[in-house]
C-alpha positions as a Markdown table, in Angstrom:
| # | Residue | x | y | z |
|---|---|---|---|---|
| 1 | Met | 93.9 | 56.9 | 70.6 |
| 2 | Ile | 95.6 | 59.7 | 68.7 |
| 3 | Gln | 99.0 | 58.8 | 70.1 |
| 4 | Gly | 98.6 | 55.2 | 69.0 |
| 5 | Lys | 97.8 | 56.4 | 65.4 |
| 6 | Asn | 100.8 | 58.7 | 65.4 |
| 7 | Lys | 103.0 | 55.8 | 66.6 |
| 8 | Ile | 101.6 | 53.6 | 63.8 |
| 9 | Arg | 102.1 | 56.4 | 61.2 |
| 10 | Gly | 105.7 | 57.0 | 62.4 |
| 11 | Phe | 106.5 | 53.4 | 62.2 |
| 12 | Val | 105.1 | 53.1 | 58.7 |
| 13 | Leu | 106.9 | 56.3 | 57.7 |
| 14 | Val | 110.2 | 54.9 | 58.9 |
| 15 | Ile | 109.7 | 51.6 | 57.0 |
| 16 | Leu | 108.8 | 53.6 | 53.9 |
| 17 | Ala | 111.8 | 55.9 | 54.3 |
| 18 | Val | 114.2 | 52.9 | 54.6 |
| 19 | Val | 112.6 | 51.3 | 51.4 |
| 20 | Ile | 112.8 | 54.5 | 49.5 |
| 21 | Phe | 116.4 | 55.2 | 50.5 |
| 22 | Leu | 117.4 | 51.8 | 49.4 |
| 23 | Asn | 115.7 | 52.3 | 45.9 |
| 24 | Phe | 116.2 | 56.0 | 45.1 |
| 25 | Asn | 118.9 | 58.7 | 45.2 |
| 26 | Leu | 119.1 | 61.0 | 48.1 |
| 27 | Thr | 117.1 | 63.9 | 46.6 |
| 28 | Ala | 114.3 | 61.7 | 45.5 |
| 29 | Ser | 114.3 | 60.0 | 48.9 |
| 30 | Leu | 114.0 | 63.3 | 50.8 |
| 31 | Asn | 111.3 | 64.5 | 48.5 |
| 32 | Trp | 109.3 | 61.3 | 49.1 |
| 33 | Leu | 109.9 | 61.5 | 52.8 |
| 34 | Ile | 108.7 | 65.1 | 53.0 |
| 35 | Phe | 105.6 | 64.3 | 51.0 |
| 36 | Leu | 104.7 | 61.2 | 53.0 |
| 37 | Ala | 105.4 | 63.0 | 56.4 |
| 38 | Phe | 103.0 | 65.8 | 55.4 |
| 39 | Leu | 100.4 | 63.3 | 54.1 |
| 40 | Phe | 100.5 | 61.0 | 57.1 |
| 41 | Tyr | 100.6 | 63.6 | 59.8 |
| 42 | Gly | 98.2 | 66.1 | 58.1 |
| 43 | Trp | 100.6 | 69.0 | 58.5 |
| 44 | Glu | 99.9 | 72.3 | 56.7 |
| 45 | Ser | 100.5 | 72.0 | 53.0 |
| 46 | Arg | 101.3 | 75.7 | 52.9 |
| 47 | Ile | 104.7 | 75.0 | 54.3 |
| 48 | Val | 105.5 | 72.8 | 51.2 |
| 49 | Ala | 104.1 | 75.7 | 49.0 |
| 50 | Gly | 106.5 | 78.0 | 50.8 |
| 51 | Gly | 109.4 | 75.7 | 49.9 |
| 52 | Ala | 108.3 | 75.7 | 46.3 |
| 53 | Leu | 108.3 | 79.5 | 46.3 |
| 54 | Ile | 111.8 | 79.6 | 47.8 |
| 55 | Phe | 113.0 | 77.2 | 45.2 |
| 56 | Leu | 111.3 | 79.2 | 42.5 |
| 57 | Ile | 112.8 | 82.5 | 43.7 |
| 58 | Thr | 116.4 | 81.1 | 43.7 |
| 59 | Cys | 116.2 | 80.2 | 40.0 |
| 60 | Pro | 116.8 | 83.7 | 38.5 |
| 61 | Ile | 119.4 | 84.4 | 41.2 |
| 62 | Leu | 121.3 | 81.3 | 40.3 |
| 63 | Leu | 121.0 | 82.0 | 36.6 |
| 64 | Ala | 122.4 | 85.5 | 37.3 |
| 65 | Phe | 125.5 | 83.9 | 38.8 |
| 66 | His | 125.8 | 81.4 | 35.9 |
| 67 | Gln | 124.9 | 78.4 | 37.9 |
| 68 | Asp | 122.7 | 77.0 | 35.2 |
| 69 | Ala | 122.7 | 73.4 | 36.3 |
| 70 | Leu | 121.8 | 74.3 | 40.0 |
| 71 | Ala | 119.1 | 76.7 | 38.7 |
| 72 | Glu | 117.6 | 73.8 | 36.6 |
| 73 | Thr | 117.6 | 71.5 | 39.8 |
| 74 | Met | 115.9 | 74.3 | 41.8 |
| 75 | Ala | 113.3 | 74.6 | 39.1 |
| 76 | Val | 112.7 | 70.9 | 39.1 |
| 77 | Gln | 112.4 | 71.0 | 42.9 |
| 78 | Ala | 109.9 | 73.9 | 42.7 |
| 79 | Tyr | 107.8 | 71.9 | 40.3 |
| 80 | Leu | 107.9 | 68.8 | 42.6 |
| 81 | Phe | 107.0 | 70.9 | 45.6 |
| 82 | Leu | 104.1 | 72.5 | 43.8 |
| 83 | Thr | 102.8 | 69.1 | 42.8 |
| 84 | Met | 103.1 | 67.9 | 46.4 |
| 85 | Thr | 101.2 | 71.0 | 47.5 |
| 86 | Val | 98.3 | 70.4 | 45.1 |
| 87 | Ile | 98.0 | 66.7 | 46.1 |
| 88 | Leu | 98.2 | 67.6 | 49.9 |
| 89 | Gln | 95.5 | 70.3 | 49.4 |
| 90 | Val | 93.2 | 67.8 | 47.8 |
| 91 | Val | 93.7 | 65.3 | 50.5 |
| 92 | Glu | 93.3 | 68.1 | 53.1 |
| 93 | Leu | 90.0 | 69.1 | 51.5 |
| 94 | Lys | 88.7 | 65.5 | 51.5 |
| 95 | Arg | 89.7 | 65.1 | 55.2 |
| 96 | Lys | 87.9 | 68.2 | 56.1 |
| 97 | Lys | 84.7 | 67.0 | 54.3 |
| 98 | Glu | 84.9 | 63.6 | 56.1 |
| 99 | Val | 85.4 | 65.1 | 59.5 |
| 100 | Gly | 82.6 | 67.6 | 58.8 |
| 101 | Glu | 84.7 | 70.8 | 59.4 |
| 102 | Ile | 83.1 | 72.3 | 56.2 |
| 103 | Lys | 79.9 | 73.9 | 57.6 |
| 104 | Glu | 77.0 | 75.0 | 55.5 |
| 105 | Thr | 75.7 | 77.7 | 57.8 |
| 106 | Ser | 74.4 | 80.8 | 56.0 |
| 107 | Asn | 75.8 | 83.2 | 58.7 |
| 108 | Ile | 79.3 | 81.9 | 58.2 |
| 109 | Lys | 78.8 | 82.0 | 54.4 |
| 110 | Glu | 77.8 | 85.6 | 54.6 |
| 111 | Lys | 80.9 | 86.5 | 56.7 |
| 112 | Ile | 83.0 | 84.6 | 54.3 |
| 113 | Leu | 81.5 | 86.3 | 51.3 |
| 114 | Asn | 82.2 | 89.8 | 52.9 |
| 115 | Lys | 85.7 | 88.9 | 53.6 |
| 116 | Lys | 86.2 | 87.4 | 50.1 |
| 117 | Asn | 84.7 | 90.5 | 48.4 |
| 118 | Asn | 87.2 | 92.7 | 50.4 |
| 119 | Ile | 90.1 | 90.5 | 49.5 |
| 120 | Ile | 89.0 | 90.3 | 45.9 |
| 121 | Leu | 88.7 | 94.1 | 45.7 |
| 122 | Trp | 92.1 | 94.5 | 47.2 |
| 123 | Ala | 93.5 | 91.9 | 44.7 |
| 124 | Ile | 92.1 | 93.8 | 41.7 |
| 125 | Ser | 93.6 | 97.0 | 43.1 |
| 126 | Phe | 96.9 | 95.4 | 43.8 |
| 127 | Ser | 97.2 | 93.6 | 40.4 |
| 128 | Lys | 96.4 | 96.9 | 38.6 |
| 129 | Lys | 99.2 | 98.6 | 40.5 |
| 130 | Ala | 101.5 | 95.7 | 39.9 |
| 131 | Leu | 100.9 | 95.7 | 36.2 |
| 132 | Lys | 101.6 | 99.4 | 35.9 |
| 133 | Ile | 105.0 | 98.9 | 37.6 |
| 134 | Leu | 106.0 | 95.4 | 36.1 |
| 135 | Val | 105.3 | 96.0 | 32.4 |
| 136 | Pro | 107.8 | 98.9 | 32.0 |
| 137 | Ile | 110.4 | 97.0 | 34.1 |
| 138 | Ser | 110.0 | 93.9 | 31.9 |
| 139 | Val | 110.4 | 96.1 | 28.7 |
| 140 | Ala | 113.5 | 97.7 | 30.2 |
| 141 | Phe | 115.0 | 94.2 | 30.8 |
| 142 | Leu | 114.2 | 93.2 | 27.3 |
| 143 | Val | 115.6 | 96.2 | 25.7 |
| 144 | Ser | 118.8 | 96.0 | 28.0 |
| 145 | Ser | 119.3 | 92.4 | 27.1 |
| 146 | Leu | 119.0 | 93.1 | 23.3 |
| 147 | Val | 121.4 | 96.1 | 23.6 |
| 148 | Leu | 123.9 | 94.0 | 25.5 |
| 149 | Leu | 123.6 | 91.2 | 22.8 |
| 150 | Ala | 124.3 | 93.9 | 20.2 |
| 151 | Phe | 127.5 | 94.8 | 22.0 |
| 152 | Ser | 128.5 | 91.1 | 22.3 |
| 153 | Gln | 127.9 | 91.0 | 26.1 |
| 154 | Lys | 126.3 | 87.6 | 26.2 |
| 155 | Lys | 126.7 | 86.8 | 29.8 |
| 156 | Leu | 125.1 | 90.2 | 30.9 |
| 157 | Ala | 122.4 | 89.7 | 28.4 |
| 158 | Glu | 121.5 | 86.3 | 29.8 |
| 159 | Ile | 121.2 | 87.9 | 33.3 |
| 160 | Phe | 118.9 | 90.6 | 32.1 |
| 161 | Tyr | 116.9 | 88.0 | 30.1 |
| 162 | Ala | 116.5 | 85.8 | 33.2 |
| 163 | Trp | 115.2 | 88.7 | 35.2 |
| 164 | Met | 112.9 | 89.7 | 32.4 |
| 165 | Leu | 111.4 | 86.1 | 32.5 |
| 166 | Phe | 111.0 | 86.4 | 36.2 |
| 167 | Val | 109.2 | 89.7 | 35.8 |
| 168 | Phe | 107.0 | 88.1 | 33.0 |
| 169 | Gly | 106.1 | 85.5 | 35.6 |
| 170 | Leu | 105.0 | 88.1 | 38.0 |
| 171 | Ile | 103.0 | 89.9 | 35.3 |
| 172 | Ala | 101.3 | 86.6 | 34.5 |
| 173 | Leu | 100.5 | 86.1 | 38.1 |
| 174 | Ala | 99.1 | 89.7 | 38.5 |
| 175 | Leu | 96.9 | 89.0 | 35.3 |
| 176 | Ile | 95.7 | 85.7 | 36.7 |
| 177 | Val | 94.8 | 87.3 | 40.0 |
| 178 | Lys | 93.0 | 90.2 | 38.2 |
| 179 | Val | 91.0 | 87.9 | 36.0 |
| 180 | Phe | 90.2 | 85.5 | 38.7 |
| 181 | Ala | 89.1 | 88.3 | 41.1 |
| 182 | Lys | 86.9 | 90.0 | 38.4 |
| 183 | Asn | 85.2 | 86.6 | 37.6 |
| 184 | Lys | 84.5 | 86.1 | 41.4 |
| 185 | Ile | 82.9 | 89.5 | 41.7 |
| 186 | Lys | 80.7 | 88.8 | 38.7 |
| 187 | Lys | 79.3 | 85.7 | 40.5 |
């Protein structure tokens, strides 16, 4: 029964791939193909999220090497993959509810709560340490880029500015984790 469903899914995926390749460019076609494959086969959406992170990490590196157009393309791909991840997570949650994999057993809830509390406490500790390290680094990048601009070193200033933005993103992530974790502990 499962093999029959997979064959039908594969056949539908091939037909959709052909239609998409005929109507879109190569990049859009591959994005749709990846999304539909993960959707039809129920593969782990974390893989797509990992791809999004890889695309996101390459952006400041490409900006450092003055590949602005490619960095912009990578940023768009990161956004598309993050969008795919969110949609796939929603579908995955709905599938789990339909199959009944989400159990309402109090014993399981207690174990999960204990693990969550340990993870939340670790997240608060980690975010505090990260903020202590990242804030001075971002200030150093900002000051360095301003000094380089003052000395007419625009290219180097842009590199430091790109890294400063990357570090600001990490600071924002640490703050979000910290606030989220503290709110979870209050509940």
